[in-house]
N, C-alpha and C positions, 0 to 999 in steps of 0.2 A: 504494500500500500504506500502511496506517495505522500509521505509526511516525514518531517525531520526526526531522526532517531534521538536527537538531544531532547526534544520536547516529549517524546514518548517515554524516555528514561525518567524525566521529572515526574510524570504521572505514575510510573512504576514505583518510584521511591515513596510517593505519598501513600499508595496502596499498601506497600510493605510496612510503613510506619503504623498504618491503621490496623493491619493484621497483628502486629505486636501488642497494640493496645487491647484489641479484642481478646486475644488468646492469653495475655499475660506472659508472653514468651520473653526470654532473655535476648539481648541483642546479638548473641552468637547463634541463635536458632536458625537452621536453614529455611529459606523462603518457601521451598516446595513443601516442607512439612507443615508450615503454618497455613498454606493454601489448602492442603488436604484436610487439616484439622478443622478449619472454619468452613469448608466446602465453598470457598470463594475462588473462582477460576483465575488463572493468570490473565493479566490485562491483554496480553497479546492474543490469546484465544478468544477472549470476550470481544475484542475488536474485530476479529474474523467473523464472529457470529453477527455483530452489528452490520458489517459490510454485506454479508449474505442476505440479511433481512432487507437492507436497502435495495439490493439488486432484485429481490423478489417483488418489492413494491414497484420498482420501475417496470418490470415485466407485466405485473398485474394491470397496470393502467395503460399499457401500450405507449409508454412515453418515448417516442422515436427520437426526440431531440437529445435526451440524456443517453438512451441506449446506444445510439449511433456513435457516441463519444467513448463509451466504455466497453463496447463489444469488439472482439477480435474479428478479423475477416474470416470467412468460412474456411479458406484454405489453411490458415493457421490453427483454427479450432480443431479441424480434423487431425492435424499433425500432433496436437498436444493431448488428444484423447487417451493415448497409451501411457502418458507420463502421469505420476501421481499429482493430485492437486496440492496437497500439503501433508507433510509427515512430521512426526515427533523430532526427527533429526533436523528438519528445517527450523523448527522452533528453537531447538537447542543452539543452533548456529546463527540464530537471529536472521534467518532468510525467509521473509514473509512474502506471500504471493502478491502480485500486482492486482488491482481491481479488475483488470481485463480477464485474468485467470479465474477470479472469483465469479465473475459474470458468466463465464463459460460453464463452470460447475453448476451454477444455479439454473442456467438455461436448460441443461440436460435434465435437471430434477423437475422442472416445471412444465413438462410436455403436456400434461392433462390438466393444467391449472386454469381456473376461471380468469379470463382476460376481457377487458372492456375499454372503450375509449373514455368513459367517465366512471367515476366511483359509483357503485350501486346506489348510494344515498341520493345522488343527483338524477338517477334514472327512475327513481320511484316518484309517483305522483305526490304533490305536496299535501293534498287532502288525506291521502293514505298514510303519510308520515305523521300527521298530527292527530289523526283519529284515535280515540281511546278504545282499546280492545277489551273485551270481557274475559278476564283471566281470573280463575278461582283457584287459589293455592291453599285453601283451608284444609286442615288435616283430616284424612280418612284413615281409619284404623284397619278395617277389614271389609269383607263382602257385605256383612250386615249393615255396617256404617254407610257403605256406598249405596245400598238399596234404600236406606232412609233418605239419603241425598236425592236419589232419583224419584222418590215418591212425591217430592215437591215440584217436579218437572212433568208437565203433561204434554203429551203428543210431541215428544222430542226424538230426534234421530241421533242415536249414540254411535260414535265411531271411535275405535281404539287404535292407537298408533304405538309403534315401538321401533327402536334401532338397536343393533348389536355390533360389537367389534371384537374380533378374536385375532389370533396371530395370523390366520390365513385369509380372513374375509371381513368385509364390512357390509351389513345388510340393513335395509329399511323395509317396513311393511305396515299395512293397516288391515283392520277387520271390521266388517259391517254385519252385525248379528241380525239386523232386520231383513236384509236382502241376501244373507248367507254368502257374503263375498269376502275373500281373503286374497291379498296380494303381497308378494315379497320381491324386493328389488335388490340386485347385487350392485354394490358401489365399488369405486376404486379403493384399493387397500390403504392408500394414503389419507383417506377421509377420516376425520375424527368421529368419535361417538356423538359429539354435539351435532355435527353435520348430518349424521345418519338419523338422529332423532328429528332434526328440523326438516330433512327431506321427507321423512315419513309423514309429517304434518302437511307439507306442501303437496305431496301426492294425494293425500286424503282430500284436500280442498279441490284439487283437480278432478277427483272422482265425484265430488259433490256437484261441481259445475255441470257434469255430464249426466246427472240423474234426471230422469223424466218426471218422477213423482215428488220432486222436492217441495212443491207448493202445499202438499198436505201436512207438512210439519210446521210447528210453530218456531222451532229452534233446532240448530245443529249443535251438539255437544261433542267436542273432540277431546277424548280422554287420553292423557299422556303421562308417563312416569318420569319424564325429563323436566325437573323443576327449573333447571338452568335455561332451557329454551323458552319455557313459559314466562320466566322472569324477564328474559330479553324482550319478549313481546309486550310485557306489561310496563316495564321501566325502560322505555325506548330512549336511546341516545343517538345523536347525529355524529357518527364516527365512521371514518373510512374503514376501520378494522372490523366493523360488525359484519357477520356472515351474510353474504348476498342473498341467501335463501330466506332470511328473515324479511327482507324487503319484498321478495316475491310473495310471501305469505300475507304481508300487509296489503299488497295490491289486490290480491284475490279476495280477501275478506271485505275490503272496501267496495269492490264491485258486485259482491253477492247481495241479492235482494232478500236476505233472511238473516236473522240474528245468529251469530256464532259465538259460542262460549268455549273457552279452553279450560278443561278441568284437570288438575293434577291429582294423581293417585300414587301411593308408594308401590314399588314393584314387589312381587312375590308375597302378596298378602292374601292370596286366594280369591282375588277379584276376577270373576270368570272371563270377561272380555279381555282383560289385560293378560291373563294366562294364555288365552288362545292366540293372541297376536305374538306373544313372547315365544310360543312354540313354533309359530309360523316363520319368524325371522331366524330361528335357529335350525331350520330345515332347508331343503333345496329351494332356490329362488325361482320365481316365475319369469322374470324379465331381467336382462342384463343392462343396467344403466351406468355401467362404469365409464362410458364415454359420453353419456348424456348429462349426468350430474358432475359438473366440473369441480375440481378441488379448490376450495377457498384458499387464498395464498397464506392465510394465517395457519391453516392446518399443516402446511409444510414446515412450520417452525419446529414441530416435534422431530422431524427428520434431521433438521439442522442441529437441534440440541443434542440428539443422540450421537450425531457424527462428531460434534465438538467434545462430547463426553468421552467418546472413544479416543479422540486425539489427546485429550488431557490425561487419560489413564495411561496411554503409551508414554507420554512425556514424563509423567510422574515416576513411572517405573525406570525409565532411562536415567533420569536425574538421581534417583535413589541409589543407583549403583555407584555414584560418585560421592554423594553426601546425604546425610540423614539416614544412614543404614539402620541405626537403632530403631527409629520410628517406623521404617519400612518393614522391620521384622514384626512389629505389632500391628501395623495397618498395611496389609499386603495389597488391598484393593482400595480405590477411592470410595469413601463412604457417601451414601446418598444424603444423609443429614449428619450434622455434628453429633458426637456421642452424648453431649449434654442436652440435646433436644429431647424434651419429654422424659429426661432421666429423673427418677423420683427423688434422688438425693441432691441433685444439682440446683439447689435453691439459694446459694450464696456464691459470690465471686471468688472468695478464697478457695472454696472447694474446687471450682472449675479450673482456676489457674494452677492450683497445686497438681491436680491430675494431668493437666496439659503439660506442665513442665516435666513430670515423670514420664509421660509418653514421648516427649521430645528427646529426653535424655540430656537436656541442657539445664542443669540445676546448680544451686549454690553448694555443690559438694567440693571438698578440698581438691580432689583429683581434677575436676573440670576447671575450677578457678586457677589451678596451677598450670594446666594446659593452655589456658588463655593468657598466661603470664600476669595474672592479677595477684596471686600469692607466691611466696617464695618456695613453698614445699607442698606436697600432696598428702601430708600426714593427717590421720584422723584426729579431730579435736578432742575426742573422748578416750581413745585407747592408744594413740600415737602410732597406729599401724600405717604402713605405707599403702598408697593406692586407694585412698578412701573415696571410692566412687559409690554409685547407687547400690550396686550389689553388696558392697561391704556394709553400708549402713543398714540395709534392709535384711540382709542374710547373715552377716558374720560378726558385726561389732558386739563384743561381749558386754558392753555397757547396757545394751538394750535386750538382754536375754528375757527378762520378765515381759517386756512389751511385745517381744517376738512370740512368746508363748500365747499371749492374748490375740496376736495377729493370726496365728495358726487356728486357734479356736474359732475366731470370727470367719476365717476362710472356710473352715469345715462346715460351720453352720450355714454359710451362704451357698456352698456347693450342695449341701443336703437339701436346702430349701428349693434350689433350682431343680434338683432331681425329683423332688416330690411334685413340683409343679408340672414336670414333664411325665409324671407317673411312671418313673423308671427307678424306683428305689432299689438300692443294692445294699443289703444288710451286711454282707461280708466286708465291703469297702468301708462302711461306717465303723464297724468293729475294729478294722485294722488301723483306721485313723485314731480311734479312741485309745488303742493300745500304744500308738506312737506318742500321743500327748502324755499319757500316764508314765511312759518310760522317761520322757523328757522331764516331767515334773519331779520324779524321784531322783534324777541325777543332775538336777539343775545347778546345785551349788558347786559341784565338782567339775563342771565343764567350762572350758574357755570360750567356746562358741557353739552354736546350735545348727549349723547348716545341714548336717547329715541327718539328724533325727527329726528335725522339724520340717524342713523345706523339701525333703526328698522322700515322699511316701511311695516308693516304687512298688511295694507289695500290694498297694491298693488297686482297685479297678480304675483304669485310666480316666473314666468319666468324672469321678470325684476325688482323684488324687490331688494332694496339695501341690501346686506348681513348684518346680525347683528353680526357676529363673524369674527375675523381675519382669522380663518381657512377657513371659507366659501369664503372669498375674495381670499385667496391664492389658493383655489380649481379651480378658473376660471383664466386661463392664460391671457385672454383679459383684466383683471384688473391689471396686473402687472405694466404697465406703470403708472397707477394712483397711486399705492402704492409707486413706486419708486420716483415719483415727490413729494409725501407727505413727505417721509423720507428726501429727498434732501433739502426741505424747512423748516424742523423742526430740527431734531437731527443731520442732515447732514450725519452721518454714523451710522450703526447699527451692 
């Protein structure tokens, strides 16, 4: 991308500073570790994603003025198809693709995308845009509750819609119980579930337009289990990103000479019509609309996100071979969410930053501070042993024998609780751990350190054996509270 590397570097520095504040990391912590821990992508990959979205937007609106400037000639495009668009090695070497290459990649992806000369919001009638649609999202519990709702509606035509998305297919469908009609449409695999649900409502309205006996009904009630689509119809916003099918639905409803109500029902609650249409969209389709229903450009964002996630994962693994190997042993794959997201014990900053530093392996231990040339030696403050790293403090330092015994007991309890939750209780493993702790307790006063007896319960079943390495403890989030309590009662801060 055509921009000054100096300016980009300044932005990178700002993000790196923010990552250290968020995670509570020391200034020596590798950047790739902090990015993975906070689930915040490197700016270089985020910039690629932003560029791809811009190119999609240009293609969706058929903006010839812009596209002519950033598209490669067809001869060059065909010659570059065999070469990779961008790789982790390119990111490592700071070799980013030009926008012309990005445009070529996006063009290949957008073959079946919806394109128009105007944004769909400008193609929709003004009256259809401002009209208020009847959308009822009141809660329905089950079939009995729905029948009570229907009892207040007389002489109404009920139509049920549904959409489904699986690994191999995307389908939409509707069901008319009065006329015994069911239809299922196959859509492009890149369509989102939102598009599938919206297209089901659109096709239902098209079906209503062609009904001959529509005059005999007082009202059309379209029943859908997609609250997101119905809320989009109810709380309408003038935005170019709004799915173009929503505008088509508004146009048809405005032109119909009959009242239309959209009713939300929860899925899989035994509501007969909803169950019938759900079964229909999960069976063989009646018509293939994969080329008729064009993909909204925003649906392709998912493909781009997945591609950038794959690129980031490769980049993370490549960088971890050179720096941040301690963290890479604990976090082998990029997490979807930070470990402290919805973690029951992560309710204070000290807890989060302490565990983060343990996971990074960059802490205020004598060994690390000496390696960074902050202190003169790497001796333990409590026992004068050399090489006082995390393993020494947690596993070996004789000063903390009593606290270490409590740590083992906490770990044992956490592992047993985890096993009970998974309904895989192993009595022999629990007994072996109990014998280990009793043995340690009886010999506590005569032992210089406790690594063998406490932290290496090899005779136990592997599922609930006490881990022998700090990295193994940190790999299990259920043990974080145990570690935090140990740190709080020993060195106090790390």
